[in-house]
C-alpha positions in Angstrom: -31.5 -68.3 -33.4 -30.4 -68.4 -37.2 -27.1 -69.8 -38.0 -25.5 -68.4 -41.3 -22.4 -70.3 -42.7 -20.1 -68.1 -44.9 -17.0 -69.1 -47.0 -13.6 -68.8 -45.1 -12.3 -66.7 -48.1 -15.2 -64.2 -47.7 -14.9 -64.3 -44.0 -11.1 -63.3 -44.4 -11.9 -60.5 -46.8 -14.6 -59.2 -44.2 -12.0 -59.3 -41.3 -9.4 -57.4 -43.6 -12.1 -54.6 -44.6 -13.0 -54.3 -40.9 -9.2 -54.1 -39.8 -8.7 -51.4 -42.4 -11.6 -49.5 -41.2 -10.3 -49.7 -37.5 -6.9 -48.5 -38.7 -8.4 -45.4 -40.4 -10.6 -44.5 -37.6 -7.7 -44.7 -35.1 -5.7 -42.6 -37.4 -8.5 -39.9 -37.6 -8.9 -40.1 -33.7 -5.0 -39.4 -33.3 -5.2 -36.6 -35.8 -8.0 -34.7 -34.1 -7.2 -35.7 -30.6 -5.3 -32.3 -29.8 -8.4 -30.2 -31.0 -10.7 -28.8 -28.6 -13.9 -30.5 -29.8 -15.6 -30.9 -26.4 -16.5 -27.2 -26.2 -19.6 -26.7 -28.0 -22.3 -24.1 -27.0 -25.9 -24.4 -26.6 -28.5 -22.0 -27.4 -28.3 -20.2 -23.8 -24.7 -19.8 -24.2 -24.9 -18.2 -27.6 -27.8 -15.9 -26.7 -25.9 -14.7 -23.7 -22.6 -14.4 -25.6 -24.1 -12.4 -28.7 -26.9 -10.6 -26.6 -29.7 -11.8 -28.8 -33.0 -13.5 -28.3 -33.9 -17.1 -28.9 -36.0 -15.9 -32.0 -33.0 -14.1 -33.5 -30.9 -17.1 -33.0 -33.5 -19.2 -34.7 -33.5 -16.9 -37.8 -29.7 -17.0 -38.0 -30.0 -20.8 -38.0 -32.8 -20.8 -40.4 -30.9 -18.7 -43.1 -27.8 -20.6 -42.9 -25.7 -17.8 -41.2 -24.8 -19.8 -38.1 -23.9 -23.5 -38.5 -25.3 -26.0 -35.8 -25.6 -29.5 -34.9 -28.7 -31.2 -33.3 -28.5 -34.1 -31.0 -31.5 -35.5 -29.3 -33.4 -32.4 -30.0 -30.9 -30.0 -28.5 -28.9 -27.7 -30.7 -25.2 -27.0 -30.3 -22.9 -24.5 -31.9 -18.9 -24.5 -32.6 -17.4 -21.4 -30.6 -15.4 -20.7 -33.9 -18.6 -20.4 -35.8 -20.2 -18.3 -33.2 -17.2 -15.9 -33.2 -17.3 -15.6 -36.9 -20.8 -13.8 -36.9 -20.2 -11.6 -34.1 -19.6 -8.6 -36.7 -22.7 -9.5 -38.5 -24.7 -9.4 -35.3 -23.4 -6.0 -34.4 -24.3 -4.6 -37.8 -27.8 -6.1 -37.4 -28.0 -4.6 -34.0 -27.1 -1.1 -35.2 -29.5 -1.5 -38.2 -32.3 -2.5 -35.9 -31.6 0.4 -33.4 -31.9 2.9 -36.3 -35.3 1.7 -36.9 -36.1 1.8 -33.3 -36.1 -2.1 -32.9 -34.2 -4.5 -30.9 -32.8 -7.9 -32.1 
């Protein structure tokens, strides 16, 4: 075990910075407490909602059309981001159908 001695003044500065950080975090938590941040969608949810294949979903992620977050190799999407691309997916579906394909 290693013991480190620091100056009392430095310790007080560090403590003050930590308390400021904690106060900011608590403020942010209060600001966002009312938001529905717990309802994220996974790949299966989005594919079913948009009636698209896993590959089409991968393409939407790759080209930056659909934002996502990755946690422990699992991909999650915000419902509002998915809702924004519904018109685009409908357009792509119609264009694919004209060519005799599916998305």
